[in-house]
C-alpha positions as CSV (number, residue, x, y, z in Angstrom):
1,M,9.1,-38.0,53.4
2,N,11.9,-38.5,50.8
3,Y,10.6,-42.1,50.2
4,L,7.1,-40.8,49.5
5,E,8.4,-38.0,47.2
6,E,10.5,-40.6,45.3
7,I,7.4,-42.8,44.8
8,I,5.4,-39.8,43.5
9,N,8.2,-38.6,41.2
10,N,8.8,-42.1,39.7
11,N,5.1,-42.7,39.1
12,R,4.1,-39.2,38.0
13,E,2.0,-40.5,35.1
14,L,-0.2,-42.6,37.4
15,F,-1.0,-39.6,39.5
16,D,-1.7,-37.3,36.6
17,S,-4.1,-39.6,34.7
18,E,-7.1,-38.7,36.9
19,E,-9.2,-35.6,36.9
20,P,-9.6,-33.7,40.2
21,G,-12.9,-34.3,42.0
22,Q,-15.9,-32.0,41.9
23,K,-15.2,-30.8,45.4
24,H,-11.7,-29.7,44.4
25,I,-13.1,-27.7,41.5
26,S,-15.8,-26.0,43.6
27,N,-13.2,-25.1,46.2
28,F,-11.0,-23.6,43.5
29,R,-14.0,-21.5,42.2
30,E,-14.7,-20.3,45.7
31,K,-11.1,-19.2,46.1
32,I,-11.2,-17.4,42.7
33,N,-14.5,-15.7,43.6
34,S,-13.1,-14.6,47.0
35,Y,-10.0,-13.2,45.3
36,F,-12.1,-11.2,42.8
37,G,-14.8,-10.3,45.2
38,N,-18.2,-10.1,43.9
39,T,-19.5,-11.1,40.5
40,R,-19.4,-7.5,39.2
41,H,-15.7,-7.8,38.9
42,S,-15.9,-11.0,36.9
43,I,-18.5,-9.3,34.6
44,L,-16.0,-6.5,34.0
45,L,-13.3,-9.0,33.1
46,K,-15.7,-10.7,30.6
47,M,-16.6,-7.3,29.1
48,N,-12.9,-6.4,28.8
49,K,-12.3,-9.7,27.0
50,Y,-15.2,-9.1,24.6
51,A,-14.0,-5.5,24.0
52,A,-10.5,-6.7,23.3
53,V,-11.7,-9.3,20.8
54,F,-14.0,-6.7,19.2
55,L,-11.1,-4.2,18.8
56,L,-8.8,-6.8,17.4
57,G,-11.4,-7.8,14.8
58,L,-12.1,-4.1,14.0
59,S,-8.4,-3.4,13.4
60,I,-7.9,-6.5,11.3
61,S,-11.0,-5.7,9.2
62,T,-9.9,-2.0,8.8
63,G,-6.5,-3.2,7.6
64,L,-8.1,-5.5,5.1
65,V,-10.4,-2.8,3.8
66,L,-7.6,-0.4,3.4
67,L,-5.6,-3.0,1.5
68,V,-8.5,-3.7,-0.8
69,F,-9.1,0.0,-1.5
70,Y,-5.4,0.5,-2.2
71,Y,-5.4,-2.2,-4.9
72,N,-8.8,-1.4,-6.3
73,F,-8.5,2.3,-6.6
74,S,-4.8,2.8,-7.4
75,D,-3.9,2.5,-11.0
76,P,-2.6,-1.0,-11.5
77,K,-0.5,0.1,-14.4
78,D,1.6,2.1,-12.0
79,H,2.5,-0.9,-9.8
80,Y,5.6,-1.6,-12.0
81,L,7.1,1.5,-10.4
82,L,7.3,-0.2,-7.0
83,N,10.1,-2.5,-8.2
84,N,12.2,0.1,-10.1
85,P,13.2,3.3,-8.1
86,E,15.4,4.6,-11.0
87,L,12.4,4.5,-13.3
88,I,10.5,6.5,-10.8
89,E,13.1,9.2,-10.8
90,V,13.4,9.3,-14.6
91,E,9.7,9.4,-15.1
92,Y,9.4,12.2,-12.5
93,Y,12.1,14.2,-14.2
94,Y,10.6,14.0,-17.6
95,Q,7.0,14.6,-16.4
96,R,8.1,17.7,-14.5
97,R,10.0,19.2,-17.4
98,I,7.2,18.4,-19.8
99,T,4.6,19.9,-17.5
100,D,6.8,23.0,-17.1
101,N,7.1,23.5,-20.8
102,I,3.4,23.0,-21.4
103,S,2.5,25.5,-18.7
104,R,4.9,28.0,-20.2
105,L,3.4,27.4,-23.7
106,K,-0.1,28.0,-22.2
107,N,1.0,31.2,-20.6
108,M,2.5,32.5,-23.8
109,A,-0.6,31.5,-25.7
110,E,-2.9,33.4,-23.2
111,K,-0.7,36.5,-23.5
112,N,-0.8,36.5,-27.3
113,N,-4.4,35.3,-27.5
114,A,-3.2,32.4,-29.7
115,L,-4.0,28.7,-29.5
116,P,-1.4,26.1,-30.1
117,S,-1.5,24.4,-33.5
118,R,-3.7,21.4,-33.9
119,H,-0.8,19.6,-35.4
120,I,1.2,20.1,-32.2
121,I,-1.6,19.0,-30.0
122,N,-2.1,15.8,-32.1
123,D,1.7,15.0,-31.8
124,I,1.6,15.4,-28.0
125,N,-1.6,13.3,-27.8
126,E,0.0,10.6,-30.0
127,V,3.0,10.4,-27.7
128,N,0.7,10.2,-24.7
129,Q,-1.1,7.3,-26.2
130,T,2.2,5.6,-26.9
131,I,3.3,6.1,-23.3
132,K,0.1,4.5,-22.1
133,K,0.6,1.5,-24.3
134,I,4.2,1.1,-23.2
135,K,3.2,1.4,-19.5
136,K,0.6,-1.4,-20.1
137,D,3.4,-3.5,-21.6
138,L,5.7,-2.7,-18.7
139,Y,2.9,-3.8,-16.3
140,Y,3.0,-7.3,-17.8
141,H,6.8,-7.3,-18.2
142,P,8.3,-5.1,-15.4
143,N,11.9,-6.1,-15.9
144,D,12.2,-5.9,-19.7
145,E,14.9,-3.3,-20.5
146,R,13.6,-2.8,-24.0
147,I,10.2,-1.6,-22.7
148,I,11.8,0.6,-20.1
149,N,14.0,2.2,-22.8
150,A,11.0,2.6,-25.1
151,L,9.2,4.5,-22.2
152,I,12.2,6.7,-21.6
153,N,12.5,7.4,-25.3
154,S,8.9,8.3,-25.5
155,Y,9.3,10.8,-22.7
156,K,12.4,12.2,-24.4
157,M,10.4,12.6,-27.6
158,K,7.6,14.4,-25.8
159,L,10.1,16.7,-24.1
160,E,11.8,17.4,-27.5
161,I,8.4,18.3,-29.0
162,T,7.6,20.7,-26.2
163,D,11.1,22.2,-26.2
164,Q,11.0,22.8,-30.0
165,V,7.6,24.4,-29.8
166,L,8.7,26.6,-26.9
167,N,11.9,27.6,-28.8
168,L,9.9,28.4,-32.0
169,T,7.4,30.4,-30.0
170,T,10.1,32.4,-28.2
171,Q,11.9,33.0,-31.5
172,S,8.8,34.2,-33.4
173,K,8.0,36.5,-30.5
174,S,11.4,38.2,-30.7
């Protein structure tokens, strides 16, 4: 037996070059069918394969749709924030302070039945336009320190305007 095994092992490529006969394949299929039983079981296996492929395709397409919606409906001018966490904090701080000041001014104006001066509203709108332009520049040059500093200075200016108006309003009220 060792001599036969040695011949087979030494000439493996000669034995592996031929395909098995049709009778071998039919015997193999019969054994598989006897293992799985009737054809109902094999139909369930096929259905499971199709279901798995369908679910995989559905999950991939859902991921792609969500990705497309994120990039289409999110403001592309805010994507510069993803690379600069310090700027996120600074922008959040100034926006929160400015929003607080503006809401306090609105409350004071409602209590006194007075509207803010048109000059003040124009100044705030002008700073808002400047901030939008700077954000657009920052979108195209996200690592430019001059643009980042200009954005921070614009927020400072807007905060100073609202602080001054708030201080003048509280002083005139006293």
